[in-house]
C-alpha positions as CSV (number, residue, x, y, z in Angstrom):
1,M,44.8,6.6,6.2
2,D,44.6,8.2,3.0
3,S,41.7,11.1,2.9
4,K,39.5,9.6,0.0
5,I,39.7,6.3,2.1
6,K,38.4,7.9,5.0
7,Q,35.9,9.8,2.8
8,R,34.4,6.5,1.7
9,V,34.3,4.8,5.0
10,S,32.6,7.5,6.6
11,L,29.8,8.0,3.6
12,S,29.6,4.1,3.7
13,A,28.6,4.6,7.5
14,F,25.5,7.1,6.5
15,F,24.7,4.5,3.6
16,F,24.4,1.6,6.0
17,L,22.9,3.5,8.7
18,S,20.1,5.1,6.6
19,G,19.3,1.7,5.4
20,F,18.9,0.3,8.9
21,C,16.9,2.9,10.4
22,F,14.6,2.8,7.0
23,S,14.1,-0.8,7.6
24,S,13.4,-0.8,11.2
25,W,10.5,1.5,10.6
26,A,9.3,-0.6,7.5
27,A,9.7,-3.9,9.4
28,R,7.5,-2.3,11.9
29,I,4.4,-1.4,9.7
30,P,2.4,-4.4,10.5
31,T,2.8,-3.5,14.1
32,I,1.5,-0.1,13.3
33,K,-1.3,-1.6,11.6
34,T,-2.4,-3.7,14.0
35,S,-2.1,-1.3,16.9
36,F,-3.9,1.2,15.1
37,G,-6.8,-1.1,13.7
38,F,-6.1,0.3,10.0
39,N,-7.6,-2.1,7.0
40,E,-5.4,-2.2,4.0
41,A,-6.9,1.0,2.3
42,E,-6.4,3.1,5.5
43,L,-2.9,1.9,5.7
44,G,-2.4,2.7,2.2
45,T,-3.8,6.5,2.8
46,I,-1.4,6.5,5.9
47,L,1.5,5.5,3.8
48,L,0.7,8.4,1.3
49,A,2.3,10.7,4.0
50,M,5.7,9.4,2.9
51,P,5.8,10.2,-0.9
52,V,3.9,13.3,-0.5
53,S,6.4,14.7,2.0
54,S,9.5,13.5,0.0
55,L,7.9,15.4,-2.9
56,I,7.6,18.6,-0.9
57,G,11.3,17.8,0.3
58,L,13.1,17.6,-3.4
59,P,13.1,21.0,-4.6
60,I,14.3,22.3,-0.7
61,S,17.0,19.2,-1.3
62,G,18.3,20.5,-4.3
63,W,18.8,24.4,-3.3
64,L,20.4,23.1,0.1
65,I,23.0,20.9,-2.1
66,T,23.6,24.0,-4.3
67,R,23.9,26.5,-1.3
68,F,26.3,24.3,0.9
69,D,28.7,21.6,0.6
70,S,26.4,18.4,0.6
71,R,27.9,16.9,3.9
72,V,26.2,20.2,5.9
73,P,22.4,19.0,4.8
74,L,23.5,15.6,4.7
75,S,24.4,15.5,8.6
76,V,21.6,17.6,9.5
77,A,18.9,15.8,7.9
78,F,20.4,12.6,9.4
79,V,20.1,13.8,12.8
80,L,16.5,14.9,12.2
81,F,15.7,11.6,10.4
82,A,16.8,9.6,13.6
83,V,14.7,11.7,16.0
84,C,11.5,11.4,13.5
85,L,12.0,7.7,13.5
86,S,11.3,7.8,17.6
87,L,8.4,10.3,17.3
88,I,6.9,7.6,14.8
89,S,7.0,4.9,17.8
90,L,5.9,7.6,20.1
91,A,2.9,8.3,18.3
92,N,-0.5,7.6,20.0
93,T,-3.1,9.0,17.6
94,T,-3.7,8.9,13.8
95,G,-2.6,12.6,13.4
96,M,0.5,12.3,15.5
97,L,1.4,9.1,13.5
98,V,0.7,10.8,10.0
99,A,2.9,14.0,11.0
100,A,5.7,11.8,12.4
101,I,5.9,9.9,9.3
102,F,5.7,13.1,7.0
103,L,8.7,14.6,8.8
104,F,10.5,11.3,8.7
105,A,10.1,11.0,4.7
106,F,11.0,14.6,4.3
107,C,14.6,14.3,6.0
108,M,15.0,11.0,4.5
109,R,14.5,12.9,1.2
110,V,17.3,15.5,2.1
111,L,19.2,12.8,3.4
112,N,19.2,10.6,0.0
113,I,19.9,13.5,-2.1
114,S,22.9,14.7,-0.1
115,M,24.3,10.9,-0.1
116,N,23.9,10.1,-3.7
117,T,25.8,13.5,-4.5
118,Q,28.5,12.6,-2.2
119,A,28.6,9.2,-3.8
120,I,28.6,10.3,-7.3
121,T,31.4,12.8,-6.5
122,L,33.6,10.3,-4.8
123,Q,33.0,8.0,-7.5
124,K,34.7,10.4,-9.9
125,L,37.8,10.7,-7.9
126,Y,38.1,7.0,-7.7
127,D,37.7,6.8,-11.4
128,R,35.8,3.5,-11.0
129,K,32.4,2.6,-10.3
130,I,31.6,2.4,-6.6
131,N,28.1,3.7,-6.4
132,G,26.8,0.0,-6.5
133,S,28.7,-0.7,-3.6
134,F,26.9,2.2,-1.3
135,H,23.9,1.4,-2.2
136,G,24.8,-2.2,-1.2
137,L,25.8,-1.2,2.0
138,W,22.3,0.7,2.3
139,S,20.6,-2.8,1.6
140,T,22.9,-4.4,4.3
141,G,22.0,-1.8,6.6
142,G,18.5,-2.7,5.7
143,I,19.2,-6.6,6.3
144,A,20.8,-5.4,9.7
145,G,17.7,-3.5,10.7
146,V,15.2,-6.1,9.7
147,G,17.0,-8.8,11.6
148,Y,17.5,-6.7,14.6
149,T,13.2,-5.9,14.4
150,T,13.0,-9.7,13.9
151,L,14.8,-10.2,17.2
152,M,12.6,-7.6,19.1
153,V,9.5,-9.0,17.7
154,A,10.4,-12.3,18.9
155,L,11.4,-11.2,22.2
156,N,7.9,-9.1,22.2
157,I,10.0,-6.1,22.7
158,P,7.4,-2.9,22.4
159,M,8.1,-0.7,19.3
160,V,9.3,2.3,21.5
161,P,12.4,1.0,23.2
162,H,13.2,-0.9,19.6
163,L,13.1,2.3,17.7
164,L,14.8,4.8,20.7
165,S,17.5,2.5,20.4
166,V,18.2,2.9,16.5
167,S,17.7,6.6,16.7
168,A,20.3,6.8,19.4
169,L,22.9,4.8,17.4
170,A,22.3,7.1,14.1
171,V,22.8,10.0,16.2
172,L,26.1,8.8,17.9
173,V,27.3,8.0,14.6
174,T,26.7,11.0,12.8
175,F,28.7,13.0,15.4
176,V,31.5,10.8,14.5
177,A,31.7,10.3,11.0
178,Y,30.7,14.0,9.8
179,R,34.2,15.2,9.8
180,F,35.5,12.9,7.3
181,L,32.9,13.2,4.8
182,L,33.7,14.8,1.1
183,R,34.2,18.5,1.2
184,N,33.9,21.4,-1.3
185,D,31.4,19.2,-3.5
186,R,29.1,22.1,-5.0
187,S,28.9,22.4,-8.5
188,A,29.8,25.8,-9.9
189,G,27.4,25.2,-13.0
190,G,24.5,23.4,-13.9
191,N,22.3,23.9,-10.7
192,K,19.4,25.7,-12.1
193,L,16.2,23.8,-13.0
194,A,15.1,24.6,-16.8
195,I,11.5,24.8,-16.9
196,G,10.0,23.9,-20.5
197,K,10.3,20.6,-22.9
198,P,12.0,18.0,-20.7
199,D,15.2,16.8,-21.3
200,P,15.1,13.5,-23.2
201,Y,18.3,12.3,-21.3
202,I,16.7,13.2,-18.1
203,L,13.0,12.0,-18.7
204,Y,14.1,8.5,-19.7
205,L,16.2,8.0,-16.5
206,G,13.5,9.6,-14.5
207,L,11.1,6.8,-15.9
208,L,13.2,4.2,-15.1
209,V,13.2,5.1,-11.4
210,F,9.7,5.6,-11.5
211,F,9.0,2.1,-12.2
212,A,11.6,0.6,-9.9
213,A,10.0,3.2,-7.3
214,I,6.9,1.7,-7.4
215,C,8.6,-1.7,-7.2
216,E,10.8,-1.4,-4.6
217,G,9.1,1.1,-2.5
218,G,6.1,-1.3,-2.6
219,M,8.0,-4.3,-1.5
220,F,9.4,-2.3,1.3
221,D,6.1,-1.1,2.6
222,W,3.7,-4.3,1.7
223,S,6.3,-7.5,1.9
224,G,5.6,-7.9,5.8
225,I,1.6,-7.5,5.0
226,Y,1.8,-10.0,2.4
227,F,3.7,-12.7,4.5
228,Q,1.4,-12.1,7.6
229,Q,-2.0,-12.3,5.7
230,V,-1.4,-14.1,2.4
231,V,1.5,-16.5,3.5
232,R,0.4,-16.8,6.9
233,V,3.7,-16.9,8.7
234,D,4.0,-15.5,12.6
235,I,7.7,-14.2,12.0
236,F,6.2,-11.5,9.1
237,T,9.4,-10.2,8.7
238,S,10.8,-13.3,6.7
239,G,10.0,-12.2,3.3
240,Y,11.2,-8.6,3.8
241,L,14.4,-10.0,5.1
242,V,15.2,-12.3,2.1
243,F,14.3,-9.5,-0.2
244,M,16.5,-7.2,1.6
245,V,19.5,-9.8,1.6
246,F,19.2,-10.7,-2.2
247,M,19.0,-7.0,-2.7
248,A,22.3,-6.1,-0.9
249,L,24.0,-9.3,-2.7
250,S,23.0,-8.0,-6.3
251,R,24.2,-4.6,-5.2
252,F,27.8,-5.4,-4.2
253,L,27.9,-7.8,-7.4
254,S,26.2,-5.1,-9.7
255,D,29.3,-2.8,-10.6
256,R,31.2,-5.7,-11.6
257,L,28.2,-7.1,-13.6
258,I,27.7,-4.0,-15.4
259,D,31.1,-4.1,-16.4
260,R,31.1,-7.3,-17.8
261,I,27.6,-7.3,-19.5
262,G,26.7,-3.7,-19.9
263,M,24.3,-1.6,-18.7
264,P,21.3,-2.4,-21.6
265,A,21.4,-6.2,-20.5
266,T,21.6,-5.4,-16.7
267,Y,18.3,-3.4,-16.8
268,M,16.6,-6.0,-19.1
269,M,18.0,-8.8,-16.4
270,S,16.6,-6.9,-13.9
271,A,13.3,-6.6,-15.4
272,L,12.8,-10.3,-16.0
273,F,13.9,-11.1,-12.5
274,I,11.4,-8.6,-11.0
275,F,8.4,-10.2,-13.1
276,A,9.6,-13.9,-12.7
277,G,9.7,-13.1,-8.9
278,I,6.2,-11.6,-8.2
279,G,4.7,-14.5,-10.7
280,L,6.1,-17.1,-8.5
281,A,5.1,-15.4,-5.2
282,T,1.6,-14.8,-6.6
283,L,1.0,-17.9,-8.3
284,V,2.4,-20.3,-5.7
285,P,2.0,-18.1,-2.2
286,S,3.2,-20.6,0.2
287,F,6.6,-20.3,2.2
288,W,9.2,-21.2,0.2
289,P,8.0,-20.3,-3.3
290,A,7.0,-16.9,-2.0
291,M,10.7,-16.6,-0.3
292,A,12.1,-17.6,-3.7
293,G,10.0,-15.3,-5.6
294,F,11.2,-12.3,-2.9
295,S,14.6,-12.9,-3.7
296,L,14.0,-13.0,-7.3
297,V,12.6,-9.6,-7.0
298,G,15.3,-8.3,-4.6
299,L,18.0,-9.3,-7.0
300,G,15.9,-7.6,-9.8
301,T,15.3,-4.3,-8.2
302,A,18.8,-4.0,-6.7
303,A,20.8,-2.5,-9.7
304,V,18.4,-0.4,-11.3
305,I,18.4,3.1,-9.0
306,P,22.3,3.0,-8.5
307,M,22.9,2.4,-12.1
308,T,20.6,5.3,-13.0
309,Y,21.9,7.6,-10.6
310,T,25.7,7.0,-12.1
311,L,24.2,7.6,-15.7
312,A,22.2,10.9,-14.4
313,G,25.9,11.9,-12.8
314,A,26.7,12.3,-16.5
315,S,24.0,14.5,-17.6
316,R,25.4,17.2,-20.1
317,K,22.7,19.8,-19.0
318,Y,22.6,19.4,-15.3
319,S,25.3,19.2,-12.3
320,P,25.3,15.6,-10.6
321,G,23.6,16.9,-7.7
322,M,20.7,18.7,-9.9
323,A,20.2,15.9,-12.0
324,I,19.9,13.2,-9.4
325,S,17.3,15.6,-7.8
326,I,15.2,15.9,-10.7
327,I,15.6,12.1,-11.4
328,A,14.3,11.5,-7.7
329,T,11.4,13.5,-8.5
330,Y,10.2,10.5,-10.7
331,G,11.1,7.9,-8.0
332,I,8.8,9.8,-5.3
333,V,5.8,10.0,-7.7
334,G,6.5,6.1,-8.2
335,M,6.5,5.9,-4.2
336,L,3.4,8.1,-4.2
337,I,1.5,5.6,-6.6
338,G,2.9,2.4,-5.7
339,P,2.0,1.5,-2.3
340,P,-1.4,3.4,-1.8
341,L,-2.0,1.9,-5.2
342,I,-1.5,-1.5,-3.7
343,G,-3.4,-0.7,-0.3
344,Y,-6.5,0.2,-2.6
345,L,-6.2,-2.7,-5.0
346,A,-5.8,-5.3,-2.1
347,H,-9.0,-3.9,-0.2
348,A,-11.0,-3.7,-3.7
349,F,-9.5,-7.4,-5.0
350,S,-7.2,-9.2,-2.8
351,L,-3.6,-8.5,-1.4
352,R,-2.3,-11.3,-3.7
353,A,-3.9,-10.0,-6.8
354,S,-2.5,-6.4,-6.2
355,F,1.2,-7.6,-6.3
356,V,0.5,-8.0,-10.2
357,A,0.8,-4.6,-10.4
358,F,4.7,-4.7,-9.4
359,A,5.3,-7.5,-12.3
360,L,4.1,-5.0,-15.0
361,A,5.9,-2.1,-13.4
362,G,9.3,-4.2,-13.4
363,F,8.5,-5.5,-16.7
364,M,8.4,-1.7,-18.2
365,L,12.5,-1.2,-17.5
366,I,12.9,-3.3,-20.9
367,P,11.4,-0.9,-23.3
368,I,12.1,2.5,-21.4
369,S,15.9,1.3,-21.0
370,Q,15.9,0.1,-24.8
371,L,14.4,3.7,-26.0
372,F,17.2,5.7,-23.5
373,F,20.2,3.6,-24.9
374,R,19.1,4.1,-28.9
375,K,18.4,7.7,-28.1
376,E,22.0,8.0,-26.5
377,A,23.3,6.0,-29.6
378,Q,22.1,8.5,-31.8
379,V,23.4,11.4,-30.2
380,A,26.8,9.9,-30.2
381,A,26.5,9.1,-33.9
382,A,25.5,12.8,-34.7
383,G,28.1,14.2,-32.1
């Protein structure tokens, strides 16, 4: 088998299992809320541990991918990520739970920066867009994780054996796939962060990721709660599952869609899908309208982050790894604000009303993407 194909297959395995592990955790959030007796505001505060930890992990991630080949931090972080998933299930006090979530998110941040650096570098070797397919595999892993969790919930399997089995699979795959990952991908230049006036190119991309992260991260954390408390269904993973299915479908098609209609139109379409989907799910909060609404949100959020990371890889100022690390900071701030904000709004008003914040965040993709492409057209004309 060609080495380039082996690299793509092994990296695909990490994207798939990363999504599988993350969705296994996210789909169990209602279980954690019930077992600890948290209200919405308390759960929102607990969830703050993830973005805070990720924010701390960002500069460390950036340093690691400039110090080592990205496959090294990728593999080490993935093993620790899997171990921390098990620690979440074993936590029996609030303090232990927060510590486990904190470490889980820290490892996930190092893992995501490393994986996306590998993906952007490998995409350049293929000389065509393949980044959307990697993120599609992440979402497919998420679907598998939600499906597996749904089975565990339906069979009344406790969270401990469920998450321990997921962790064991992740560790096993890491030891098999590590040796096939892309090597020697450290960039010679563009690895130093310039402090001062923000680079407009990076700023606009960062804002796009910021608003996408509010929507995507919020749906990960709150879709199960929404179906449990607003839609009122026993199998509360239904909404999360349909969201992930349509996100995966869209990501596999996104590379072709971008080639056909262009990135500006894709950003606009994404924003409209998010806005319409949240509107439908909140205005008609019964099972099938909510399922249709969450499907639209999945279609809308899917292309934004892989498309924006692809643009980041073309930065004239930073290496791909550093550009992705900087832009990911904006995403972490979005995650920092989004899920806890929904918790506080839900506690103050209602969970149904709080979801309007996702619609507004999705709509903001339109003006920001238009500003970005207008600015790039001006730079191209001047150059």
